C-alpha positions in Angstrom: -11.3 25.9 111.6 -10.7 29.5 110.8 -11.2 30.6 107.3 -8.2 32.0 105.1 -8.7 33.1 101.4 -5.6 31.2 100.3 -5.7 31.3 96.3 -5.8 35.2 95.9 -3.0 35.7 98.3 0.0 35.5 96.0 -1.6 38.1 93.6 -2.5 40.4 96.6 1.2 39.8 98.2 2.8 40.6 94.7 0.7 43.9 94.3 1.4 44.9 97.8 5.3 44.8 97.0 6.0 42.6 99.7 7.6 40.0 98.0 10.1 42.0 95.6 12.8 39.3 96.3 12.3 36.0 95.1 12.4 33.4 97.8 14.5 30.6 97.4 13.3 27.0 97.3 15.0 23.7 97.5 13.3 21.1 95.5 14.1 17.4 96.6 14.6 15.1 93.7 14.5 15.5 89.8 11.5 13.5 88.6 8.5 14.2 86.9 6.6 15.5 89.6 9.5 17.5 90.7 9.9 19.0 87.2 6.3 20.2 87.3 6.5 21.7 90.6 9.8 23.4 89.6 7.6 25.1 86.9 4.8 25.9 88.9 7.2 27.7 91.8 9.2 29.4 89.3 6.3 30.9 87.3 5.3 32.0 90.9 8.5 33.9 91.6 10.5 31.3 93.3 14.3 30.7 92.9 14.0 27.1 92.6 17.1 24.9 93.2 17.4 21.2 93.1 18.8 19.4 96.4 20.3 16.1 97.0 20.5 14.2 100.3 24.0 15.6 100.7 22.8 19.1 100.5 20.2 18.8 103.1 22.7 18.7 105.8 23.6 22.2 105.7 20.0 23.6 104.6 19.9 27.2 106.0 16.3 28.1 106.7 17.0 31.7 106.6 18.6 31.7 103.2 16.3 28.6 101.9 12.9 29.0 103.5 11.1 26.4 101.5 11.8 22.8 101.0 9.7 20.8 98.8 9.2 16.8 99.0 7.6 15.9 95.9 4.7 13.1 95.6 6.0 9.4 95.8 9.4 10.6 97.1 11.1 9.1 100.0 12.9 11.6 102.3 16.5 10.6 102.6 16.5 8.5 106.0 20.0 9.9 106.7 18.7 13.3 106.6 15.9 13.4 109.1 18.1 15.3 111.8 18.8 17.8 109.5 15.1 18.0 108.3 14.3 18.6 112.0 16.7 21.3 112.5 15.8 22.8 109.5 12.1 23.4 110.8 13.3 24.3 114.5 15.4 27.3 112.6 12.1 28.3 111.0 11.8 26.5 107.7 8.8 25.4 106.0 8.6 21.9 104.5 6.2 21.4 101.6 5.4 17.4 102.3 3.3 16.1 99.1 4.4 12.5 99.9 2.2 11.0 102.1 4.5 8.0 103.1 7.9 10.0 102.2 8.8 9.9 106.1 7.3 6.7 107.3 9.9 4.4 106.2 7.3 1.5 106.4 8.8 -2.0 105.6 7.4 -5.6 105.4 8.8 -8.7 107.1 10.3 -11.4 104.9 11.4 -15.1 105.6 10.4 -15.1 109.3 12.2 -17.9 111.4 10.1 -19.0 114.5 11.6 -18.1 117.9 10.9 -21.2 120.1 9.9 -21.0 123.6 6.5 -20.2 124.2 5.2 -23.9 123.5 7.4 -25.3 126.1 6.7 -25.0 129.8 10.7 -24.4 130.0 11.1 -22.3 127.0 10.4 -19.0 128.3 11.6 -17.2 131.7 8.5 -15.6 133.6 9.0 -12.8 135.7 5.4 -12.7 137.6 4.9 -10.9 141.0 2.3 -12.5 143.3 -0.9 -12.7 141.9 0.1 -12.6 138.5 -0.3 -16.0 136.4 0.9 -17.0 132.9 -0.9 -19.6 131.2 -1.3 -21.6 127.9 -3.5 -19.9 125.2 -4.6 -20.5 121.5 -4.1 -17.9 118.9 -7.2 -16.9 116.8 -6.4 -19.6 114.4 -7.2 -21.8 116.8 -4.2 -24.0 116.3 -1.2 -21.7 117.4 0.2 -22.0 120.9 0.8 -18.8 122.8 1.0 -17.7 126.6 -1.3 -15.4 128.4 -0.3 -13.3 131.5 -3.3 -12.2 133.8 -2.9 -9.4 136.2 -5.5 -8.5 138.8 -4.0 -5.2 138.8 -0.4 -4.1 137.3 1.1 -2.8 140.2 4.6 -1.2 140.7 6.5 -4.4 139.8 7.7 -5.4 136.4 6.1 -8.4 134.5 7.8 -9.9 131.8 7.8 -13.1 129.6 11.4 -13.7 128.4 12.4 -15.7 125.1 16.2 -16.8 124.3 17.2 -15.6 120.7 20.4 -17.4 120.1 19.2 -20.0 117.9 17.1 -17.4 115.9 19.0 -14.5 115.4 21.1 -13.6 112.4 22.7 -10.2 111.3 20.2 -10.1 108.6 17.1 -10.5 110.6 16.0 -7.2 111.6 12.3 -7.3 112.3 10.6 -8.7 115.5 7.5 -10.2 114.5 4.7 -11.6 116.8 0.9 -11.8 117.5 -0.5 -10.1 120.7 -3.7 -8.9 122.2 -4.3 -7.1 125.5 -7.0 -5.8 127.4 -9.3 -2.9 127.5 -7.0 -1.1 130.4 -4.0 -2.9 128.8 -3.5 -0.8 125.7 0.4 -1.0 125.2 3.2 -3.5 125.6 7.0 -2.7 126.1 8.9 -5.3 123.9 12.7 -5.4 124.7 15.8 -6.7 123.6 19.1 -7.5 125.4 22.2 -8.1 123.5 25.4 -10.2 124.4 26.8 -7.2 126.1 23.8 -6.8 128.6 22.5 -3.8 126.6 18.9 -3.1 126.9 16.6 -1.8 124.1 13.0 -1.0 124.0 10.4 -0.5 121.7 6.3 -0.3 122.1 3.2 -1.6 120.5 -0.4 -0.6 120.9 -2.6 -3.5 122.1 -6.5 -4.1 121.4 -8.4 -6.8 123.1 -8.4 -9.0 120.0 -5.7 -10.6 118.2 -3.2 -8.6 116.4 -0.1 -9.0 114.1 2.9 -6.8 114.8 6.3 -6.6 112.8 8.7 -4.4 114.6 12.0 -3.0 113.0 15.0 -3.6 115.5 16.0 -0.1 114.4 12.8 1.4 116.5 14.3 -0.3 119.7 16.0 2.6 121.6 18.7 1.7 124.2 17.8 2.3 127.9 20.0 4.7 129.8 22.2 5.8 126.9 22.3 9.1 124.8 20.1 9.6 121.8 22.8 8.9 119.5 23.8 5.8 120.7 24.4 2.8 118.3 21.5 0.7 117.4 21.2 -2.8 118.4 23.1 -5.3 116.6 20.7 -7.9 115.1 23.4 -10.5 115.3 24.1 -9.9 119.0 20.5 -9.9 120.3 20.5 -12.5 123.2 16.7 -12.2 124.7 13.3 -10.9 123.6 11.1 -9.9 126.4 7.4 -8.8 126.1 6.6 -6.5 129.5 3.8 -4.9 131.3 4.7 -2.1 133.6 3.7 1.2 135.4 5.7 2.9 132.9 3.7 1.9 130.2 -0.1 1.6 131.5 -1.8 2.6 134.6 -0.6 0.9 137.7 -4.4 0.3 138.6 -4.9 -1.4 135.3 -6.5 -4.8 135.0 -6.1 -7.5 132.6 -2.9 -8.6 130.9 -1.5 -9.6 127.8 -1.0 -12.7 125.1 1.6 -13.2 122.9 2.4 -16.1 120.4 3.8 -16.8 116.9 7.0 -15.1 117.7 9.9 -15.0 114.8 12.4 -12.9 113.5 12.8 -11.8 110.1 14.4 -9.8 107.1 13.2 -6.4 106.3 11.9 -5.6 102.9 13.8 -2.3 102.9 15.0 0.5 105.2 17.2 -1.6 107.2 18.7 0.2 110.4 16.3 3.0 109.8 13.7 3.8 112.8 10.2 4.1 111.4 7.9 7.0 112.1 6.0 4.7 114.6 8.6 5.7 117.3 7.0 9.3 117.5 3.9 7.9 118.9 5.5 6.6 121.8 7.7 9.7 123.3 6.0 9.5 126.7 6.8 5.7 127.1 10.4 5.9 125.9 11.3 8.5 128.2 9.5 7.3 131.4 11.3 3.9 130.7 14.6 5.6 130.5 15.3 5.9 126.9 16.3 9.0 125.1 13.8 9.7 122.7 14.9 10.9 119.0 13.1 14.1 118.9 14.2 14.5 115.4 11.6 11.7 114.3 8.4 12.8 113.2 6.0 12.2 110.3 3.0 14.4 109.7 1.1 12.0 107.9 1.6 9.4 110.7 -1.5 7.8 111.1 -2.9 8.9 107.6 -5.5 6.9 105.6 -6.3 6.5 102.0 -9.5 7.9 100.3 -11.0 5.9 97.8 -11.8 7.7 94.5 -13.2 9.3 92.4 -12.8 12.4 94.8 -13.8 15.9 94.1 -11.2 18.4 95.5 -12.0 22.1 96.4 -9.8 24.5 97.6 -10.2 27.2 100.3 -10.8 30.5 98.9 -12.4 29.3 95.6 -15.9 30.6 96.3 -17.7 33.2 98.8 -18.2 30.6 101.5 -14.6 29.2 102.4 -14.1 25.9 100.1 -15.8 26.7 96.8 -16.8 24.1 94.0 -14.7 21.0 92.8 -11.4 22.3 91.4 -10.3 18.9 90.5 -11.2 15.3 90.2 -8.6 12.9 91.4 -8.7 9.1 91.5 -7.3 8.8 95.3 -6.1 11.1 98.0 -4.6 10.7 101.6 -6.2 12.4 104.5 -4.1 14.8 106.4 -4.3 13.3 110.1 -4.5 15.0 113.1 -1.1 15.4 115.3 -0.1 12.4 117.0 -2.2 12.1 120.3 -0.4 12.1 123.6 -0.3 9.0 125.6 -0.4 8.9 129.2 2.3 9.2 131.6 2.2 10.1 135.1 5.0 12.8 135.3 4.0 15.3 132.6 1.5 18.2 133.1 -1.0 18.9 130.7 -0.1 22.2 130.3 3.3 20.8 128.9 1.7 18.2 126.9 -0.1 21.1 125.2 2.8 23.0 124.9 4.7 20.3 122.9 1.7 19.9 120.7 0.7 23.3 120.2 0.1 24.4 116.5 -2.2 25.9 114.1 -4.2 23.8 111.5 -5.6 25.7 108.3 -6.9 23.4 105.6 -6.2 24.6 101.9 -7.9 21.9 100.5 -10.8 19.0 101.0 -11.8 16.1 99.0 -15.6 14.6 99.0 -16.4 11.2 97.5 -18.9 12.0 94.8 -21.5 12.5 94.9 -21.9 13.7 98.6 -19.6 11.8 100.8 -18.1 13.1 103.8 -15.2 15.7 103.4 -11.7 15.1 104.5 -9.1 17.5 104.9 -6.3 16.5 102.1 -4.3 19.7 102.2 -3.2 21.7 105.3 -1.1 24.4 106.5 0.5 23.6 109.9 2.0 26.0 111.9 4.2 24.6 114.8 3.7 26.7 118.0 5.8 24.0 120.4 7.7 20.9 120.4 10.8 20.2 118.8 10.3 21.2 115.4 9.0 24.6 116.2 8.9 27.2 114.9 8.4 25.6 111.5 5.7 25.3 109.2 4.2 22.2 107.5 2.3 22.6 104.0 0.8 19.2 103.8 -0.7 17.6 100.7 -2.4 14.2 100.4 -2.4 14.2 96.6 -0.3 12.5 94.8 -2.3 11.5 91.9 -3.5 15.2 91.4 -2.3 17.8 88.9 -0.1 20.4 90.5 1.2 21.9 87.4 1.4 25.6 86.8 -2.0 25.9 85.2 -3.9 23.8 87.7 -6.0 25.1 90.4 -4.6 23.0 93.0 -1.2 24.0 92.0 -2.0 27.7 92.4 -3.7 26.9 95.7 -0.4 25.5 96.8 1.4 28.3 95.9 -0.8 30.5 97.6 -0.4 28.4 100.7 3.2 28.6 100.7 3.2 32.3 99.7 1.3 33.0 102.8 3.8 31.3 105.0 7.2 32.9 103.5 6.2 36.1 102.0 4.2 38.2 104.5 3.5 38.6 108.1 0.6 36.5 109.6 -1.2 35.5 112.4 -0.4 32.3 114.2 -2.4 32.5 117.4 -5.3 33.7 119.3 -5.5 33.3 122.9 -8.5 34.8 124.8 -7.6 36.5 128.3 -9.1 38.5 131.0 -7.4 41.2 133.3 -5.6 39.7 136.1 -6.8 39.8 139.7 -4.9 43.2 140.4 -7.1 45.0 138.7 -10.4 46.4 139.7 -12.1 46.3 136.2 -12.3 43.1 134.5 -11.7 43.3 130.9 -12.0 40.8 128.0 -8.8 40.7 125.9 -6.7 38.5 123.5 -3.0 37.5 123.4 -1.8 37.5 119.7 0.8 35.7 118.2 2.4 36.9 114.9 5.2 35.6 112.7 7.3 37.7 110.2 9.3 36.0 107.5 10.7 38.8 106.1 14.3 40.3 106.7 13.2 43.8 108.1 11.1 44.6 110.8 7.4 45.8 109.7 5.1 47.8 111.5 1.4 46.1 111.7 -2.1 47.3 112.9 -4.2 44.7 114.6 -7.9 44.7 115.0 -10.3 42.4 117.0 -13.9 42.2 116.5 -16.8 40.1 118.3 -20.1 39.5 118.0 -20.5 41.5 114.6 -18.9 44.4 116.2 -20.5 44.7 119.8 -16.9 44.6 120.9 -13.9 45.5 119.1 -10.4 46.8 119.6 -7.6 48.3 117.3 -3.7 48.3 118.4 -0.3 48.7 116.6 2.8 46.5 116.9 6.1 46.4 115.2 6.8 42.7 114.2 10.4 41.4 114.4 12.3 40.6 111.5 12.7 36.6 110.9 10.8 35.9 114.1 7.6 35.5 116.2 6.0 38.6 118.1 3.4 38.6 120.9 1.3 41.6 121.7 -2.2 41.9 124.0 -5.2 43.5 122.5 -7.5 44.7 125.4 -11.2 45.0 124.3 -13.0 46.1 127.2 -15.9 45.2 129.6 -18.4 43.0 128.2 -21.9 44.2 128.1 -25.0 42.7 129.3 -26.2 42.3 125.6 -23.1 40.3 124.8 -24.5 36.8 123.2 -22.1 34.5 125.4 -23.6 31.2 124.2 -22.6 32.0 120.3 -20.8 34.9 118.6 -18.4 35.4 116.0 -15.1 36.7 116.3 -12.2 38.0 113.9 -8.9 39.0 114.7 -7.0 40.7 111.5 -3.7 41.8 110.9 -2.6 44.8 108.2 1.0 44.7 107.3 2.7 46.0 104.2 -0.5 46.5 102.2 -2.1 43.1 102.9 -4.5 41.6 105.5 -4.3 38.4 107.5 -7.2 37.1 109.6 -8.2 34.3 111.9 -11.8 34.0 112.4 -14.3 31.7 113.8 -17.6 31.3 115.8 -18.0 30.6 119.6 -20.8 28.1 119.5 -21.3 26.7 122.9 -24.4 24.4 122.1 -22.8 22.9 118.9 -19.1 22.5 121.1 -21.2 20.7 123.9 -22.6 18.4 121.5 -19.3 17.4 120.1 -18.0 17.2 123.8 -21.1 14.6 124.6 -19.9 12.5 121.5 -16.6 12.2 123.1 -17.7 11.1 126.5 -19.8 8.6 125.0 -17.4 7.0 123.0 -14.7 7.6 125.9 -16.9 5.4 128.1 -17.2 2.7 125.9 -13.5 2.3 126.1 -13.9 1.1 129.6 -15.6 -2.1 130.6 -17.6 -1.1 133.6 -19.4 2.8 132.9 -16.8 4.9 133.9 -15.1 7.5 131.7 -11.8 7.7 133.2 -9.9 6.6 136.4 -11.0 9.3 138.4 -14.6 9.1 139.6 -14.9 12.8 140.9 -14.5 14.2 137.5 -16.6 11.2 135.9 -19.4 12.7 138.2 -19.0 16.2 136.3 -19.2 14.0 133.2 -22.2 12.3 134.2 -23.9 15.9 135.4 -23.1 17.4 132.2 -24.6 14.6 129.9 -27.5 14.6 132.1 -28.1 18.4 131.8 -27.4 18.4 128.0 -30.3 15.7 127.7 -32.7 18.1 129.2 -31.4 21.0 127.0 -31.9 19.1 123.8 -35.6 18.4 124.8 -36.5 22.1 124.8 -38.6 23.2 121.9 -36.6 23.8 118.7 -33.3 22.5 120.1 -33.0 19.0 118.4 -34.4 20.5 115.2 -31.6 23.2 115.1 -28.9 20.7 115.8 -30.0 17.8 113.8 -27.2 17.4 111.2 -24.9 17.5 114.1 -26.5 15.3 116.9 -25.9 11.7 115.2 -25.8 9.3 118.3 -26.0 12.5 120.7 -29.5 12.0 122.0 -31.3 12.7 125.2 -31.9 8.9 125.6 -28.0 8.1 124.9 -26.9 10.7 127.3 -29.1 9.7 130.0 -28.4 6.3 129.6 -24.5 7.2 129.8 -24.7 9.1 133.1 -26.9 6.3 134.8 -24.5 4.0 133.7 -22.0 5.6 135.8 -24.0 6.5 138.7 -25.0 2.9 139.0 -21.5 1.7 138.7 -20.5 3.7 141.7 -23.9 3.2 143.8 -23.1 -0.4 143.1 -20.1 -0.4 144.7 -20.8 1.4 147.8 -19.5 -0.5 150.7 -21.7 -1.1 154.0 -20.3 2.1 155.8 -21.6 4.2 152.9 -18.2 4.8 151.5 -18.0 5.4 147.6 -15.4 4.1 145.4 -12.8 6.8 143.9 -11.8 5.0 140.6 -8.0 5.5 141.0 -7.3 3.4 143.8 -9.3 0.1 142.9 -6.5 -2.1 144.2 -6.9 -1.0 148.0 -10.6 0.1 147.5 -10.1 3.2 149.0 -12.9 5.4 150.1 -11.9 9.0 150.2 -14.7 11.5 151.9 -14.0 14.5 149.7 -13.9 12.3 146.4 -17.0 10.7 147.9 -18.9 14.1 148.1 -18.2 15.0 144.4 -19.5 11.5 143.2 -22.4 11.7 145.7 -23.2 15.3 144.3 -23.4 14.0 141.1 -25.9 11.0 141.4 -28.0 13.1 143.7 -28.3 16.0 141.1 -29.4 13.4 138.4 -31.9 12.1 141.0 -33.7 15.3 140.7 -36.7 16.3 138.8 -37.3 13.9 135.7 -35.8 10.9 137.1 -38.1 7.9 137.5 -39.3 7.0 140.9 -37.4 3.9 141.5 -33.8 5.1 140.3 -34.7 8.6 142.5 -35.1 6.3 145.7 -32.1 4.3 144.8 -30.1 7.5 144.4 -31.4 9.2 147.5 -31.0 6.0 150.0 -27.2 6.0 148.3 -26.7 9.7 149.2 -28.0 8.9 152.8 -25.5 6.2 153.3 -22.5 8.6 151.9 -24.2 11.3 154.5 -23.9 8.6 157.2 -20.3 7.8 156.0 -19.3 11.5 156.2 -21.1 12.1 159.6 -19.1 9.2 161.3 -16.0 11.0 160.5 -16.9 14.4 161.9 -14.4 15.2 164.6 -16.5 16.0 167.6 -14.8 17.8 170.6 -14.6 14.5 172.3 -12.9 12.9 168.8 -10.6 15.5 168.9 -9.5 14.8 172.4 -9.1 11.2 171.7 -7.0 11.9 168.5 -4.8 14.6 170.1 -3.8 12.1 173.1 -3.1 9.5 170.4 -1.1 11.9 168.0 -0.1 14.7 170.5 -1.6 17.9 171.4 -2.1 20.3 168.6 -1.3 17.5 166.2 -2.4 18.7 162.7 -5.8 17.0 161.5 -7.2 16.6 165.1 -9.1 19.8 165.2 -12.8 19.6 166.4 -15.1 20.6 163.3 -13.0 19.0 160.5 -13.8 15.5 158.7 -11.8 12.6 158.6 -10.1 11.8 155.4 -11.7 8.2 155.0 -10.2 4.9 154.1 -7.1 5.5 152.7 -3.6 3.8 152.2 -0.9 6.8 153.3 -0.7 9.3 155.8 -1.7 12.5 154.0 -1.8 14.8 157.1 1.9 14.5 158.1 3.1 13.1 154.4 5.3 10.5 156.1 4.3 7.6 153.6 2.4 4.8 152.7 1.1 2.1 155.3 0.9 -1.5 154.6 -2.5 -1.9 154.6 -5.7 0.7 154.3 -6.8 2.1 157.2 -9.8 4.5 158.5 -8.1 7.8 159.0 -10.2 9.5 161.6 -7.8 13.0 161.1 -8.8 15.7 158.5 -7.8 18.4 156.4 -9.6 21.5 156.1 -10.8 21.1 152.6 -12.7 17.9 153.4 -15.7 19.7 154.9 -16.3 22.3 151.9 -15.5 19.8 149.3 -18.0 17.4 150.5 -20.7 19.6 151.9 -22.4 20.0 148.4 -23.7 16.6 148.6 -25.5 17.0 152.0 -27.2 20.4 150.4 -28.2 18.1 147.4 -29.7 15.5 149.7 -31.5 18.0 151.7 -33.0 19.7 148.6 -34.2 16.5 147.5 -35.7 15.4 150.9 -36.2 18.6 152.9 -37.8 16.8 155.6 -34.7 15.0 156.7 -33.9 17.2 159.7 -30.5 15.5 160.1 -29.1 17.0 156.7 -30.4 20.7 157.8 -28.6 20.5 161.2 -25.4 19.5 159.6 -25.7 22.3 156.9 -26.1 24.7 160.0 -23.2 23.3 161.8 -20.8 23.2 158.9 -21.8 27.0 157.9 -21.2 28.1 161.3 -17.9 26.1 161.4 -17.0 27.3 158.2 -17.4 31.1 158.5 -16.7 31.1 162.4 -13.0 30.0 162.1 -10.2 31.4 160.2 -8.9 27.8 159.2 -10.4 27.3 155.6 -8.4 29.3 153.2 -9.1 30.0 149.4 -6.5 29.5 146.6 -6.2 28.4 143.3 -6.5 24.9 144.2 -9.9 25.5 146.0 -12.1 24.6 142.9 -14.2 21.9 144.4 -13.9 24.1 147.8 -15.9 27.1 146.3 -18.5 24.7 144.3 -19.4 23.2 148.0 -19.9 27.0 149.1 -22.4 27.6 146.3 -24.4 24.5 147.4 -24.3 25.6 150.8 -25.4 29.3 149.9 -28.6 27.8 148.1 -29.2 25.6 151.5 -29.2 28.1 154.1 -31.7 30.8 154.7 -30.7 33.3 157.2 -29.2 36.4 155.2 -26.2 37.1 157.8 -24.7 33.8 156.6 -25.8 34.1 153.2 -23.7 37.5 152.9 -21.0 35.7 154.1 -20.9 32.9 152.0 -21.4 35.4 149.0 -18.3 37.4 149.9 -16.2 34.0 150.3 -17.7 33.0 146.8 -16.8 36.6 145.2 -13.5 36.5 146.7 -12.8 33.3 144.5 -13.5 34.9 141.4 -10.1 35.9 140.7 -9.2 32.1 140.0 -11.1 32.3 137.0 -9.2 35.5 135.3 -6.0 35.9 133.5 -4.6 33.6 131.1 -6.3 30.6 129.9 -3.4 28.4 131.4 -5.9 28.5 134.5 -8.1 26.1 132.6 -5.5 23.3 132.4 -4.1 24.2 136.2 -3.5 20.7 138.1 -4.3 18.6 134.9 -7.3 20.3 134.2 -9.0 20.7 137.7 -8.6 24.5 137.4 -11.5 24.8 134.6 -14.0 24.2 137.6 -13.1 27.9 138.5 -15.1 28.8 135.4 -18.2 26.5 136.7 -18.0 28.4 139.8 -18.2 31.7 137.8 -21.1 30.4 135.8 -23.0 29.1 139.1 -22.5 32.3 141.1 -23.6 34.2 138.2 -27.1 31.9 138.2 -27.3 32.2 142.1 -26.0 35.7 142.9 -26.0 37.7 139.5 -24.9 38.9 136.6 -21.8 41.4 136.4 -19.1 42.5 133.9 -16.5 40.3 135.6 -18.7 37.3 135.0 -19.5 38.0 131.5 -15.9 38.7 130.9 -14.6 35.0 132.3 -17.4 33.4 130.8 -16.9 35.1 127.3 -13.1 34.0 127.8 -13.9 30.2 128.4 -16.5 30.3 125.6 -14.0 31.7 123.2 -11.3 29.6 124.3 -13.2 26.2 124.6 -16.3 26.5 121.9 -14.2 28.0 118.9 -12.8 25.0 116.7 -10.0 27.5 115.6 -8.6 28.1 119.4 -5.7 26.3 120.7 -7.5 25.1 123.5 -10.8 24.1 121.9 -13.3 21.2 123.3 -13.0 19.2 119.7 -9.1 20.0 120.1 -8.7 18.3 123.5 -10.9 15.4 122.1 -8.4 15.1 119.1 -5.2 15.3 120.9 -6.3 13.3 124.2 -8.5 10.3 122.7 -8.2 8.1 125.9 -8.4 9.1 129.7 -5.9 6.8 131.4 -3.7 9.0 133.4 -1.2 12.0 133.2 -2.0 14.2 130.5 -4.4 12.0 128.8 -6.7 12.2 131.7 -5.6 16.0 132.3 -7.1 16.6 128.6 -10.4 14.4 129.6 -10.5 16.3 132.9 -10.2 19.9 131.3 -12.6 19.0 128.5 -15.2 17.9 131.2 -15.1 20.4 133.7 -15.0 23.0 130.9 -18.2 21.4 129.3 -20.3 21.5 132.6 -19.2 25.1 133.1 -20.5 25.8 129.3 -23.5 24.0 130.1 -24.3 26.3 133.3 -23.6 29.4 130.8 -26.0 28.0 128.2 -28.8 27.0 130.4 -28.4 28.7 133.8 -29.4 26.4 136.7 -29.2 23.2 134.5 -26.1 21.7 136.7 -27.9 22.6 139.9 -31.2 21.5 141.6 -34.6 23.4 141.5 -36.1 24.6 144.7 -38.6 22.1 146.0 -42.4 23.9 145.7 
């Protein structure tokens, strides 16, 4: 996380004359804690005014830039939309009440809803193959109903209960117990009223029984505007528990069970949606309900920390966080932003834009004497989403002394001053020059905010690797707004330490400086990425990391390569405190587990499973090539003889599957007789697509049953040839592979039908393996030229890393591999410095740890995209860190 000296900021700002005018500050409430905060801010030069719920409606961020929510204060529910508008217009909320926006409540006097204990008491909507059977809850006594689905599929699954005998206007909570399955992690709950209107809410499921109490105010009407009237508790007619492809992945296996259903009164907050609604934005929208974007809670998911706790503030010492500033009996951790859950129709780049923010801690708490540190105070600058461009200053210290004379109070004032009294940096995005320029230079796109009423001239400086690269520029900052500019740093020299370098970007304006800084630590970032993958694999029952085996193969290759790196002299000792469960043994075991999964499921023809089409058990030739390349690389040096033999045999079976789909001239003639002369996909030299369930050649729709598609597309051969090259490297005596490699190289270079594009990430990797496999120099020279022509796809904005749900990050793997196989260059170093700076620095917008935090699952949509971007970037950085580690060494 970037380091900022917040405590001394107020004095610096005042001395520079930036804050000549007294900023206005609105304080919610007038209790004891509010009184202390009034004194604190008034002594710091703020014009403090008390505001009540009614006054929040018209609060103007331009006139009153700061709103403070004191400890133990509930924000008025009626003013939540006004708060969202206030932030969206640039306001700053100082939130010192961890449960002030949660609106939690307890169920009282539950009344059972009958039906689950009787065969005729529940309406069952069960597609073919889905069953519902009685089940006993965790207490061993209570009856429930369990739904089992081999695959969720595209049809709705529901259990529907009548509510006529249980409903009452005062019973505003839906209570039940439920469990899910490993792949069924969410349940949609629906109410239908007497008029037929439908309202939905969601809960998170686990494989074990959990109790749920959902306020009816959390149920949002389907097909209506966001401001539609809430459900009337006295008019609810039915309650449904539903499983749908709009809620979980359509290939998900398992089901859910429910029991002990009841309606209950709420202890408080009747008619008020809880903050839990914010977890489910994607699911509401995908299910046809207008999500109320004004619902948010920065402390959603917080956890209490047991005391006593020592609290340290940023800037109190020379090393960032200084010695203890206070001891508090308890505190609340500042949680990460709400993670994104999967949805098929949201791109990773859009999910990242919605959740973009800069997080800067201003205090941390440590359980005495030497416990783990937790952030309990944070400045969170919103760069995307409904509340952007607002800023949140969060403090989970309801028991702390925040009075005028306290260190924590002064730190809070300093954090506030940084937001509203002077210009500041809010984002740094590493970039390289676009493919239209001859010289490839490294640069950074810088975003700045100016809270002042006047434009401010500013100077920007950037320094990398202790000044080895640096640049300076000037910019005029627009008043009360955000300004973007680019600093071009220059060519990256051969001596640049790509694997680890410090960086610092500083703004000087009106006599003061603000800096963002950090360290691009590739080795450390890869350890954290490996920890994420180990944890992710445990969320799946069979050894996969996600639903997409072609990316899982890269995860396994990366983990296997990192295991070897950790065994190099001095590495484990250097990383000892960071490693934890990330050991060479654990990494190899994880990689083997995935490889064994796909090989166990290889069919008699040699086709390999692809993960995202388990229901139809499809076998794509191209995907199979990426998967086979993964386990063949892992079968290289160091593999035990039995495993090596098994993986080699699986590789040979895949090679036979691929070869059976090669379109010979005779096959081409037969296919053209079937589909018409010159029909797409019938060209000799192509490879068939494999066992599929839709016409991907003409894109004319799905088939009733999967079939072997002998027609092909141009990208099948270059994507899958890498596996044949790896097999030949491991078994050079096998002449069949050598002949296929020669034939494919001649086909590829001899015809003008293999175009390169931004979508050619797998394609170019195949060319790199082909380059290693061929010996004659004219062929190698032609391949090098094609590979170099694809370098342009690893240039420009960092958005390239997120292209096509994270697939684009493989262009940087190809860049690193080309550097290993072909040679170094300023262009290669610029691109690799870009990905190292972007992905291996904790404080950048697209870091590996940031992706893991925002996308903790790998189900589908942006969740899988975040996993994919992280995994593909990790293997690229692995090749940067240890050149050749993601390849196979030549046989002696």
